[in-house]
N, C-alpha and C positions, 0 to 999 in steps of 0.2 A: 506511831509509824511515821516516820522523816524518807516522803519516798520523791525523787529525781523523775519525772517522768519527759521523755526524751520528744525531741519532733511533734509538740504538741501543732503548732502549726507548722508550716513549708514557707520556706526562703520569702519566695513570691507572698506567702498571705501576710512575714511581720514585714514587706516593705511597701505594702499598701495599708496598711498600718499605720506604721511610721507616716506615711507622706501625709494621708487622714489625717494626725492628729497635728504632724508639722503645723497646717490647716487653725488649730483651731486655739481657740480664745482660754490661757490657761487660768486657775483662780489657784487663789490659796486653798491646800487639803484640808486648811482645819476647817470643812465646810461640812464633809463629813463623821468628825471625830465627835465617840463621846466628852462632856465636860472633863475629865483627866486626860483623856489623850489627847486633846488639844494642844494640851500647857509642851506636852512632846512632841511634838510634832508638825517638821520643817520642811515640807516638796509641793508641791501645784498640784494641781487636780485638771483633770477637763470635766464640765459640768453633766452630770451623771441624763442631766435628759438631753446633750446635749445628743443630734442627728446624727453625727459619729461616732457615737457613743453606743447612741444602742444599733446603728449596725456593726459595727466591729466586737458589740458583746454577742450580735447574734449569731459573728462569724466564730467565734470561739467556741461560744456553747454546744455549734455546729459538728465546731469536730471535739471536742468531748464525747459528744454522742458519741462518736466513732470511736475513742479508744480506750482498746479495752482494756491495759492498763488502769486506765482513772476511773471506768464501772466498776472491775475489779477490787479497786482499792477503796472506793468514794462509795462504794452502794450508794449513791446518790439517791435522793428523795424530791428534794428542790434546789438547786444551785441560785445560790443570785448575782442577777445581771452583771457583768463586768467590769469594774469599774477600769478607771486609767491616770494610772501618777507620773510622777516628773518629777529626778531631783538634779538638780543645777551643784554650782559649784558650792560649798559650805552648806547644804542640805541636810536634815538628817532626820534620823525619828528616834528619839529616842527608849527605852524601857518598859514597853506596856503589851497587853493582854487586850486582845479584842471581846467587841462588845457580845454580848451571849446570845443577844437577840436581833438583830435586821430586820427591816421595811421594807418591800418590796410596794410601794402603794400598800394595797391593805392587805397582801400577803403577809405573813408573820414569816421567820425562816429564826430556825437554830440552827447555831453555827457549832457544827461539829469539826469543821472542817474548813484552813486557808488553806486559801492556795495564791502563787505570787506566777505572773506567767512575764517572763521576760523578754521585753525585745529591742535589749541594744545588744551587742554583743560586747564582753568583756573589756577586749582588749581597747574600745573605743572611753573609757573611763578608768580612775582612779577612784577606791573607794566604793562605798557603797553596798556593800557587801550585809545576804540579807542576813541574821545571825539570830537563829532560835536555838531554845536551851530546852532539855529536858534532861533525866535522869544520867545519862550518861556525859555530861555539859554541854559544852554549845562548841554549836556548828555553824560556822561562816559560808556564807550562800551566794555564786558568782557565777547564773550556769548564762551555756548560748543564748542566744534571743532565738524563740522559740521553744524552748522550754521548761518548764514549768514542775514547779517546787510543793509537796502537799504536806499538810504538818495538820498535827491538833490544833486546833481551835485554843485550847485552854496553855498553849505554851507561852509562855515567855519570849518574848521576840523585840530586834530593833534591825534599823538599819542604820548603816558605819554614815561618817559625811563622806561625804564624797569631797574630792581634791583633784579629781581634775574632769572635765566631761560634763557629760548628762545621763542619767542615768532611766532608761524608760521602762516602766512593767503595768501590765493588768494585772488588780487585783480582785480576789469574788471569795466566797466565805462558796459549803455544798451544805445540805440537810441532809445526816447518811439515813439512811435503812436500817442503821445500827448507832446506836447511841455510843456504845465505851469502843474507848480508842483498843485495847487490848482484843475485843474479841472482833474487829474489821481487821486489826495483824494477826489474825487467825487463820481465821474466814480468805484471806488473801492468800495469805499463804499455803490456805490446801486445796484453795482456786490451781496458785501454781504449780504443783507438785499431782495435780491431776492432768489440767492441759501438756505436761515436761512426761506424764505415762501416758497418755492418749498419744503421745506422737510415737514410741517408743512399742508400745502395744497395741493399741488399734481402742477406741471408748469402746467395745463391748466386752473389753475382757474385764472375768468375774471381778479384780480388784478395783478397775476406773471406777465401773459400776457402785459397787462396796462405798469406795469415798466420795462421789457427787452422793449417792442416801445419807453420809454422815455431812457431808456440806450439806447440805437442801435443811436435813433435820436440825441441824445447830440454828440456820440462818432460818427459818421458822421459829424455833423458837429464841431466838435476839432482837427480830427484826419488828417494830419499831411505827405501824402504820395504819 
């Protein structure tokens, strides 16, 4: 499932993030890449232990916890602390797959889902599309500042070269309570159907109660917690 989550951050939060990041000392982005990914990666990052990165990461995690679309789609068990990258003119990230396991201190994460939260408006740069491959082909993604794309971490993906301007973003991974993408997609669609039906007929309607029971039974069966 490839999902566009709108307005994760408000315009004021985006402005605050950009102001904080502008004051940071950016380093070679290969510091967080695996051995193979490092060969394909040409960008800059804020060190993950920088106080500003931690503060902005907490802001994003708080926003995600309050975002019903993200919670419904990801069913997150753990979310890796967000990192921050920057692509200037001539920079890119060639085709790769994200590492299956990430470490945040002593905590290990299985990377079921990858996320990119855009912090630069698309009119401020050329190129820089996140290109994700799936069974239906390639999807070129370039979202408004404050919006996020969520996709399976098993996907081949790349960042197209920047030809003008600079593209800033937060990126991170989530370990889901439901490991399989197909099962998460079914649960997300079912949850959306329940919410839409609840608005029309009320939460106490027998059909809504029945669908909710089906959702919970599937989640019990598929949850990996």
